[in-house]
C-alpha positions in Angstrom: -13.8 6.2 -8.3 -17.5 7.1 -6.4 -17.7 9.0 -3.3 -19.2 6.6 -1.3 -16.6 4.0 -2.4 -13.8 6.4 -1.6 -15.6 7.2 1.8 -15.9 3.2 2.6 -12.2 2.5 1.6 -11.0 6.0 3.6 -13.2 5.1 6.6 -11.6 1.1 6.3 -7.8 2.2 6.4 -8.2 5.0 9.2 -10.1 2.2 11.4 -7.0 -0.1 11.2 -4.5 3.1 11.8 -6.2 4.5 14.7 -7.2 1.6 16.2 -3.8 -0.4 16.1 -5.1 -3.0 13.9 -2.4 -2.3 11.0 0.3 -3.1 14.3 -1.3 -6.2 14.4 -1.3 -7.5 11.0 2.0 -6.2 10.4 3.6 -9.8 10.7 1.3 -11.0 7.8 1.5 -8.3 5.1 4.4 -6.2 5.9 7.0 -6.2 3.4 4.9 -8.3 1.0 5.4 -5.8 -1.8 5.4 -2.3 -3.2 2.5 -0.4 -5.4 3.9 1.6 -8.1 1.5 4.4 -8.7 2.2 6.6 -11.9 0.1 9.3 -12.9 2.4 10.1 -16.6 5.3 8.9 -17.7 6.7 11.4 -20.0 9.7 13.0 -20.5 11.0 16.0 -18.5 9.3 19.1 -18.4 10.9 22.9 -18.1 8.0 24.6 -16.5 8.3 26.2 -13.2 4.4 25.6 -12.0 4.2 21.2 -11.9 1.9 20.7 -9.3 1.6 17.2 -10.2 5.4 16.3 -10.8 5.7 14.0 -7.7 3.2 11.7 -10.0 5.4 11.5 -12.9 7.9 9.4 -13.8 10.2 9.5 -17.3 10.4 7.1 -19.6 14.3 6.2 -18.3 13.0 5.9 -15.2 10.2 3.7 -15.9 13.0 1.4 -18.0 15.3 0.9 -15.5 12.4 0.2 -12.8 11.2 -2.7 -15.2 14.9 -4.0 -15.9 15.7 -4.0 -12.1 12.4 -6.0 -11.5 13.1 -8.7 -14.1 17.0 -9.0 -13.4 15.7 -9.7 -9.6 13.2 -11.9 -11.1 10.7 -11.3 -8.4 8.0 -13.7 -8.1 4.8 -12.1 -7.1 2.9 -15.4 -6.8 5.6 -16.4 -4.6 4.7 -13.4 -2.0 0.9 -14.2 -2.2 1.2 -17.7 -1.4 3.7 -16.9 1.2 0.8 -14.4 2.8 -2.1 -16.8 2.5 0.2 -19.4 4.1 1.0 -16.9 7.2 -3.3 -16.5 7.4 -3.8 -20.2 7.5 -5.4 -20.1 4.2 -2.7 -22.2 2.9 -0.9 -25.2 4.3 2.0 -27.9 3.5 3.7 -24.9 1.1 7.2 -26.6 -0.1 9.7 -24.4 -0.8 12.6 -25.1 -3.1 16.2 -25.9 -2.0 19.1 -23.2 -3.1 19.7 -26.0 -6.2 16.2 -26.8 -7.2 16.4 -22.8 -7.4 19.6 -22.6 -9.3 18.4 -25.5 -11.8 14.9 -23.6 -12.6 16.9 -20.1 -13.0 16.5 -18.2 -16.0 19.9 -15.7 -16.3 19.2 -12.2 -17.0 20.6 -10.9 -19.9 
């Protein structure tokens, strides 16, 4: 990432935080999702000095995360549409009832 781009992004995020605007946005974007930033996926290492250990995950951990996400059948598009609806950018969104959802549900193996 270029130095200017990083500076602009940081300034924008700090402005949101220090102005208190982030609290006003919470009802619209709070809890919409999670971001996983994985720098390395590799087996555990026995090295004593591992300054980036917090940025590493094991293949087993990654497999468990993917398995859980698939089992829960998280639908990112639903969250995006709901967020856009809360912002007033889409309207007349129809949400299926429980019976419709069950008919379309793909059961995890």
